[in-house]
C-alpha positions in Angstrom: -15.4 21.9 -11.1 -18.6 20.1 -8.7 -18.8 16.5 -9.2 -22.3 14.7 -9.6 -22.4 11.4 -9.3 -25.5 9.5 -11.3 -26.3 6.4 -10.0 -28.5 4.3 -12.8 -29.2 1.4 -14.2 -30.2 2.0 -17.6 -26.6 2.4 -19.5 -28.5 4.8 -22.0 -30.3 7.1 -19.5 -27.2 7.5 -17.9 -24.8 7.7 -20.8 -27.1 10.7 -21.5 -27.1 12.3 -18.3 -23.0 12.5 -18.1 -23.2 13.9 -21.5 -25.5 16.2 -20.2 -23.5 17.4 -17.2 -20.1 17.4 -18.8 -21.6 19.5 -21.7 -22.4 22.2 -18.5 -18.9 22.1 -16.9 -19.8 19.6 -14.5 -17.5 16.4 -13.5 -19.8 13.3 -14.1 -19.3 9.9 -11.9 -21.5 7.1 -13.1 -22.5 3.9 -11.0 -24.7 1.3 -12.9 -26.7 -0.1 -9.6 -27.3 1.6 -5.8 -24.4 -0.6 -3.9 -21.8 0.4 -6.7 -23.1 4.1 -5.7 -22.7 3.9 -2.3 -19.3 2.7 -2.3 -18.3 5.2 -5.5 -20.2 8.0 -2.5 -17.9 7.3 0.1 -14.4 7.7 -2.5 -15.5 10.3 -4.4 -17.8 12.4 -2.0 -19.4 14.2 -4.6 -21.0 17.7 -4.7 -23.9 15.8 -5.5 -25.8 12.6 -6.6 -29.2 12.2 -9.3 -30.2 8.8 -8.3 -32.9 6.3 -9.8 -35.7 4.7 -7.7 -36.2 1.3 -9.4 -33.0 -0.6 -9.6 -31.8 -3.9 -8.9 -29.8 -5.1 -5.2 -31.2 -1.8 -3.5 -33.4 0.6 -4.8 -32.9 4.2 -4.3 -35.0 4.5 -0.9 -32.1 1.8 0.2 -29.6 3.8 -1.2 -30.4 7.4 0.4 -30.8 5.7 3.7 -27.5 4.1 3.6 -25.9 7.4 2.8 -28.0 9.4 5.2 -26.6 7.1 7.8 -23.0 7.6 7.5 -21.2 10.7 8.7 -19.0 11.2 5.3 -22.0 10.7 2.9 -25.0 12.2 5.3 -24.8 16.0 4.0 -24.3 15.4 -0.1 -27.7 16.2 -1.6 -29.6 13.5 -3.5 -31.8 14.4 -6.0 -34.2 11.5 -7.4 -34.6 10.7 -11.2 -37.2 8.1 -11.7 -40.3 7.2 -13.7 -42.6 7.1 -10.5 -45.0 10.0 -10.8 -47.8 9.4 -8.5 -47.9 11.8 -5.8 -47.5 9.4 -3.2 -44.5 8.0 -4.6 -43.1 11.5 -4.5 -43.9 12.0 -1.0 -42.3 8.5 -0.2 -39.1 9.9 -2.0 -39.1 13.7 -0.2 -40.2 12.3 3.3 -37.2 9.8 3.1 -34.8 12.6 2.8 -34.2 13.4 -0.6 -33.4 17.1 -2.1 -35.2 17.3 -4.8 -37.5 14.4 -7.3 -37.6 14.7 -11.1 -40.0 12.6 -13.3 -39.0 11.0 -16.1 -38.8 12.0 -18.8 -38.0 15.4 -18.0 -36.7 18.4 -19.8 -32.8 19.6 -19.6 -34.0 22.9 -18.1 -35.8 21.1 -15.3 -33.0 19.2 -14.3 -30.2 21.6 -14.7 -32.3 23.9 -12.8 -32.8 21.2 -10.0 -28.9 20.9 -9.8 -28.4 24.2 -10.1 -31.2 25.1 -6.8 -29.6 22.2 -4.6 -26.2 23.3 -5.3 -26.8 27.0 -4.1 -28.5 26.2 -0.9 -25.6 23.5 -0.3 -23.0 26.2 -1.0 -24.8 28.6 1.6 -24.9 25.9 4.1 -21.1 25.2 3.2 -20.3 29.1 3.7 -21.8 29.1 6.8 -19.6 26.1 8.3 -16.8 27.4 6.7 -17.4 31.1 8.1 -17.8 28.7 11.8 -14.5 27.3 10.9 -13.1 30.9 10.0 -13.4 32.2 13.5 -12.4 28.6 15.2 -9.4 29.0 13.1 -8.8 32.5 13.8 -8.8 31.6 17.3 -6.3 28.9 17.0 -3.9 31.5 15.1 -3.7 33.5 18.2 -2.6 31.0 20.5 -0.2 29.5 17.9 1.2 29.4 14.2 -0.7 26.9 11.9 1.2 24.8 9.5 2.3 27.3 6.5 1.4 24.6 4.0 -1.5 22.8 4.8 -2.7 25.6 7.0 -3.1 22.5 10.2 -2.7 23.0 13.6 1.2 22.1 14.1 2.5 19.3 16.8 2.7 22.0 19.3 -1.0 23.0 19.2 -1.6 19.2 19.5 0.0 19.1 22.8 -2.0 21.9 23.9 -5.7 19.9 23.4 -4.5 16.9 24.5 -3.1 18.6 27.4 -6.5 20.5 28.0 -8.8 17.2 27.2 -6.5 15.1 29.4 -7.1 17.4 32.3 -10.4 18.1 32.3 -11.2 14.5 30.7 -12.6 13.1 34.4 -15.5 15.9 33.9 -16.4 14.8 30.7 -18.5 12.0 31.6 -17.7 10.1 29.1 -18.6 6.5 28.8 -16.5 5.7 25.7 -12.9 7.2 26.0 -10.2 9.1 23.7 -7.6 8.0 21.1 -5.0 9.6 19.2 -3.8 8.4 16.2 -0.6 8.9 13.9 -0.8 8.8 10.0 2.3 8.2 7.9 2.6 8.3 4.4 4.7 5.7 3.2 7.7 6.0 1.2 6.6 9.9 1.0 10.5 10.8 -0.5 9.6 8.9 -3.6 7.0 11.1 -5.0 9.0 14.4 -3.9 12.2 12.9 -6.4 9.8 11.2 -9.1 7.3 14.2 -9.4 9.5 16.9 -7.5 8.9 19.6 -4.2 6.0 21.3 -6.0 3.9 18.6 -6.8 4.9 16.9 -3.3 3.8 19.6 -1.2 0.1 19.4 -3.6 -0.3 15.8 -2.4 0.0 17.0 0.7 -2.3 19.8 0.6 -4.4 17.1 -0.8 -4.3 14.9 1.9 -4.5 17.3 4.7 -7.8 18.6 2.9 -8.9 14.9 2.6 -8.4 14.2 6.2 -9.7 17.6 7.2 -13.1 16.5 5.4 -13.0 12.5 7.1 -12.3 14.1 10.5 -14.4 17.4 11.0 -16.2 18.1 14.4 -15.3 14.4 15.1 -11.8 15.2 16.4 -8.7 17.5 16.2 -6.2 17.1 13.3 -2.9 18.5 13.1 0.1 18.3 10.7 3.1 16.9 13.3 5.9 16.5 10.7 6.6 16.4 6.9 4.5 13.3 5.9 2.8 12.7 9.1 -0.3 13.9 10.4 -2.1 13.6 14.3 -5.6 13.1 15.2 -7.1 13.2 18.6 -10.8 11.7 19.2 -12.9 11.6 22.2 -15.7 9.9 22.8 -14.8 7.0 20.7 -14.7 3.0 21.5 -11.6 0.9 21.1 -14.1 -1.5 18.8 -14.3 1.8 16.6 -10.9 2.3 16.3 -10.1 -0.2 13.3 -12.9 0.7 11.5 -12.3 4.3 11.3 -8.7 3.7 10.7 -9.5 2.0 7.7 -11.7 4.5 6.6 -9.0 7.3 6.7 -6.9 5.3 5.1 -9.4 4.3 2.3 -9.9 8.5 2.1 -6.3 9.4 2.0 -4.3 6.7 -0.2 -6.8 7.5 -3.1 -4.7 8.5 -6.7 -4.1 12.0 -6.9 -4.3 13.5 -10.4 -1.8 16.6 -10.9 -0.6 17.8 -14.3 -1.8 14.4 -15.7 -0.1 12.0 -13.6 -1.7 9.5 -11.2 0.4 9.3 -7.9 -0.5 6.8 -6.0 1.0 6.0 -2.3 -0.1 4.0 0.8 -0.2 5.5 4.4 -0.4 3.7 7.8 -1.3 4.6 10.9 -0.7 3.8 14.7 -3.5 4.2 17.7 -3.2 4.5 21.2 -6.6 4.5 23.1 -7.7 5.3 27.2 -10.4 5.4 29.2 -8.1 6.8 32.1 -5.1 8.9 30.8 -2.2 9.2 32.5 1.5 10.8 32.2 1.8 13.6 29.2 0.6 14.4 26.1 4.1 13.1 24.6 3.5 9.6 26.5 0.4 8.9 24.1 1.7 10.6 20.8 4.9 8.2 21.6 2.5 5.5 21.8 0.8 6.0 18.7 3.7 7.1 17.0 5.5 3.7 18.3 2.8 1.6 16.8 2.5 3.4 13.6 6.2 2.1 13.0 5.3 -1.2 14.1 2.8 -1.4 11.5 5.1 -0.8 8.5 6.8 -4.5 9.4 6.1 -6.9 7.0 3.1 -9.3 7.2 0.9 -6.4 9.4 -2.3 -4.5 8.5 -1.5 -0.9 7.6 -3.0 0.1 11.1 -2.3 -1.1 14.5 -3.2 -0.3 18.0 -0.5 -0.1 20.6 0.4 -2.2 22.9 3.1 -2.7 25.7 4.5 -5.5 24.2 5.8 -2.8 21.4 8.0 -1.2 23.6 10.4 -4.2 23.8 10.2 -4.6 20.2 11.2 -1.1 19.9 14.0 -1.0 22.2 15.3 -4.2 20.6 15.0 -2.2 17.2 17.2 0.8 18.5 20.2 -2.1 19.5 20.1 -2.8 16.1 20.3 0.5 14.9 23.0 1.0 17.3 25.2 -1.8 15.8 24.4 -2.2 12.4 26.6 0.3 10.9 29.5 -1.1 13.2 28.6 -4.3 11.6 29.1 -3.1 8.0 32.6 -2.1 9.1 33.5 -5.2 11.2 32.4 -7.4 8.3 29.9 -9.2 10.6 27.5 -9.7 7.6 28.0 -13.4 5.3 26.5 -14.5 2.4 24.4 -17.9 2.5 22.8 -19.4 -0.3 20.1 -21.5 -1.1 20.3 -23.7 -4.1 17.8 -23.9 -7.1 16.9 -27.3 -8.8 16.0 -28.1 -12.4 12.8 -30.1 -12.1 13.7 -31.8 -15.7 17.3 -33.3 -14.1 17.2 -32.9 -10.5 20.5 -30.8 -11.2 21.4 -27.5 -9.6 20.8 -24.7 -12.2 21.1 -21.4 -10.0 21.2 -20.1 -5.8 19.5 -17.2 -4.5 22.0 -15.0 -2.0 20.7 -14.1 1.4 22.5 -12.3 3.7 22.8 -13.3 7.2 24.1 -11.5 10.4 26.4 -12.8 13.2 26.6 -10.2 15.7 29.6 -11.3 17.9 27.5 -11.0 21.4 23.7 -11.8 20.2 24.5 -14.6 17.5 22.4 -15.2 14.3 20.1 -11.7 14.0 17.1 -12.7 11.8 17.1 -10.6 8.3 13.1 -9.5 9.4 14.4 -7.9 11.8 17.6 -6.3 10.5 16.7 -5.7 6.8 13.7 -3.0 7.9 15.8 -1.0 10.1 18.6 -0.9 7.4 16.3 0.0 4.7 14.8 2.8 7.5 18.4 3.8 8.1 19.7 4.2 4.2 22.1 1.1 5.0 20.6 -0.8 2.4 22.1 0.5 -0.1 26.1 -0.4 0.8 24.8 -3.6 2.3 22.7 -4.3 -0.5 26.0 -3.4 -3.1 27.9 -5.6 -1.0 26.0 -8.7 -1.1 25.6 -7.7 -5.0 29.2 -7.9 -5.2 29.9 -10.9 -3.1 27.8 -12.9 -4.8 29.1 -12.4 -8.1 32.7 -13.2 -6.4 31.2 -16.9 -5.6 29.4 -17.5 -8.5 32.3 -16.6 -10.2 34.3 -19.0 -8.2 32.0 -21.7 -8.9 31.6 -21.9 -12.6 35.0 -23.7 -12.0 33.7 -26.3 -10.3 30.7 -26.7 -11.9 30.7 -27.7 -15.1 27.7 -26.1 -16.4 26.1 -22.5 -16.3 25.1 -21.8 -13.3 22.9 -18.5 -12.4 22.9 -16.6 -8.8 19.9 -14.5 -7.7 20.0 -11.1 -5.6 17.5 -9.4 -4.0 17.3 -5.9 -4.8 15.3 -3.3 -2.5 13.0 -0.3 -3.5 15.8 1.7 -2.0 18.0 0.0 -4.1 16.0 0.0 -7.4 15.2 3.6 -7.5 19.6 4.8 -7.7 19.6 6.7 -10.3 22.8 5.0 -11.6 21.9 1.3 -10.4 22.5 0.2 -14.4 26.1 1.6 -14.2 26.6 0.2 -10.5 25.6 -3.1 -11.4 27.9 -3.0 -14.7 31.2 -2.0 -12.7 30.7 -4.7 -10.1 30.3 -7.4 -13.0 33.3 -6.3 -15.0 35.2 -5.7 -11.7 34.2 -9.6 -10.6 34.3 -10.9 -14.3 31.1 -13.0 -13.9 29.4 -13.3 -17.3 26.4 -11.0 -17.2 23.8 -13.5 -18.2 24.7 -15.6 -15.2 23.2 -12.9 -12.8 19.6 -12.6 -12.0 18.2 -9.6 -10.3 15.0 -10.5 -7.9 12.5 -7.5 -7.5 9.2 -7.8 -5.4 6.2 -7.1 -7.0 5.5 -3.8 -4.5 9.0 -2.6 -5.7 8.2 -3.0 -9.6 4.9 -1.1 -9.5 5.2 1.4 -7.4 6.3 4.0 -10.7 5.6 1.6 -13.4 6.8 4.0 -16.5 10.4 4.5 -14.0 10.6 0.7 -13.5 10.2 0.4 -17.0 13.2 2.5 -18.3 15.7 0.9 -14.9 14.9 -2.5 -16.4 15.0 -1.8 -19.6 18.5 -0.5 -19.0 19.6 -3.6 -17.1 18.8 -6.0 -19.2 20.9 -4.6 -21.9 23.6 -5.7 -19.6 22.9 -9.4 -20.3 21.4 -10.0 -16.8 18.0 -11.8 -16.2 15.3 -10.0 -14.2 13.1 -12.4 -12.2 9.9 -10.9 -9.7 10.2 -12.3 -6.2 7.5 -13.5 -4.2 4.4 -13.1 -6.7 1.3 -13.5 -6.0 1.2 -11.6 -3.0 1.5 -8.0 -4.3 -0.3 -5.9 -6.5 0.4 -6.4 -9.7 -1.6 -5.2 -12.9 -1.7 -7.2 -15.4 -2.2 -4.4 -17.9 1.8 -3.2 -16.9 2.8 -7.1 -16.6 3.2 -8.2 -20.6 5.0 -4.6 -20.8 7.9 -5.3 -18.0 10.7 -6.8 -19.4 11.0 -9.7 -17.3 12.3 -12.9 -17.5 11.1 -15.3 -14.4 8.5 -15.3 -11.7 8.6 -16.7 -8.3 5.6 -18.2 -6.8 5.8 -17.0 -3.3 5.8 -19.6 -0.3 2.4 -19.0 1.0 0.8 -20.3 -1.7 3.0 -23.4 -1.5 2.2 -23.7 1.9 -1.0 -24.1 1.6 -1.0 -26.5 -1.9 -2.2 -29.3 0.2 -5.2 -27.2 2.4 -6.7 -24.7 0.2 -8.5 -24.4 -3.2 -7.7 -20.9 -3.5 -3.9 -21.6 -3.2 -4.6 -23.9 -5.9 -6.1 -22.2 -8.1 -3.6 -19.1 -8.0 -0.7 -21.1 -8.0 -2.6 -22.6 -11.6 -3.5 -19.1 -12.8 0.5 -17.9 -12.3 1.8 -20.6 -13.9 -0.4 -20.9 -17.0 0.3 -17.1 -16.8 3.8 -17.4 -17.3 4.2 -19.8 -19.3 2.1 -18.0 -21.9 4.6 -15.1 -21.3 7.1 -17.3 -21.9 8.7 -16.8 -18.2 10.7 -19.3 -16.2 8.8 -20.5 -13.4 10.3 -21.0 -10.3 8.7 -22.3 -6.6 10.4 -21.5 -3.8 9.3 -22.7 -0.1 9.2 -26.6 -1.5 9.2 -28.4 1.7 7.8 -31.8 0.9 7.5 -34.1 -2.0 3.4 -33.7 -2.3 4.6 -29.8 -3.2 7.0 -30.6 -5.3 4.8 -32.8 -7.5 1.9 -30.4 -7.4 4.4 -27.7 -9.1 6.5 -30.3 -11.2 3.8 -31.8 -12.8 1.9 -28.4 -13.9 4.9 -27.0 -15.4 7.4 -25.3 -13.1 10.9 -24.6 -14.4 12.9 -24.9 -11.1 12.0 -25.2 -6.9 13.5 -23.7 -4.0 13.2 -25.3 -0.5 14.3 -26.9 2.3 13.2 -30.2 0.6 16.2 -30.0 -1.3 18.9 -27.6 0.7 18.1 -24.3 2.9 20.5 -21.7 3.0 23.6 -22.6 3.1 27.1 -21.2 4.0 29.7 -20.1 0.8 31.7 -23.6 1.5 28.7 -25.8 2.3 27.2 -24.5 -1.4 30.9 -25.0 -2.6 30.7 -28.6 -1.6 27.1 -29.6 -2.7 28.5 -28.5 -5.9 31.4 -30.5 -6.3 29.2 -33.6 -5.0 26.7 -32.6 -7.5 23.8 -33.8 -5.3 20.5 -33.9 -7.0 17.4 -33.5 -6.5 15.1 -37.0 -6.5 12.4 -36.9 -8.7 9.9 -39.5 -9.0 9.7 -41.2 -12.5 7.4 -39.3 -15.1 
């Protein structure tokens, strides 16, 4: 089905054109002005564009100039559809690069005739290009096999291409340089497990097709492994890489509609650049893969350029990887707790459990360093289950020395949450430890619950049947859709510390915090502000109706023994008079 983009500010005309196109078997996309039209042209890459000339913000001539100046939209046929009927107007439109010019009102036959003519001409050009590509592909096949699923060159062929480019680089007289990019689809196994490998293969084929269109003749594209692709670019400046990488990410991560399902996923890109290639092709590819790995870390962008500092980080990661399995066996992990104080009474009403690694030689290793490695190795599941069990044991014990209900919160990783038997495992731990289910809260991040909303709701309902509570952690930093949020069977929101920290210096942080509190109250959710470090932050959230706080103002994360002593002492948060 051919896709046609309609850029028209008159809603009646726009809807009429959409109806005509749909009746003729086209897929119609609409844009109410030139700026939005340009955005949709880049996002959807339509087969043809119908564009009005007289529009607010950007007129048709400016839209056309913008489209022709960008590689990804330069070849899309554009037909002007306008009331401007003077000969000079028509001449101006054609001179500016329009493929045809129709004067409103025009008949349906005139419109469809113009569309048919332009699509046929475009098909001839595409066929000619495809023939050239087939010839090139045939030449590649003679040298090596293509990937059977995506029909892209394999890793071996990319090595060969890199070798040839590096060998002849000095003779190219390029003033720019060359780059190697490694693109990875994040957590693609989730797509396979949720929708099946057949659907997963279709998604990979769609990704390969999108990449092929985006890269075109500007570079060499290959499939490196299951969900990883490599790209070699020549004659490119380092300043151009970030924009190009973002362009690739925007194209690749568009939702895939397959069998009625809208499949979403994320990607990241590692890059390396040189104007004096040394070493082997594998050296450059390793640099790109290292950068790609580290742009998955929390707080980083979805694309990253390699630098030598990453080598030291990679060495440390390898050491952590080697010691991590032994750490579980040797009981080197401990659970610490950060208390949460009730903003009405100042008393402790609960605590968050936090895992800590005490390495016998390297001392305390930060969770930000070992948690991602545990996720990657699949060790986060047994580690997370141990934390849950230990926290429940401690919470049960502390009920005896604290004369009111005390709730313990435990964070679940995405991999833990996606276990098919998670509700059964939680139920078994509650039964084994004897903890009242209503005193357990499981904390999930926004990105975790929004990964697959339908499955999330099913799992959350199963957990809620056990009697436990569900909290969304770090709220405001992910990508929650408010359309889904009210459907989720949750009990609490935790306002992320990044907003708390900026409360005194950022109007935006204040506005977002107020909005989150107002929304949570409307949904009758318990509200916790985390990362409270001073009295001003405390009073801000107290006055606006937060239920509890957590942070260094009251207590840092402490050991189980220290937590028990704090409970026995019944030390309360100091609150000013209302």
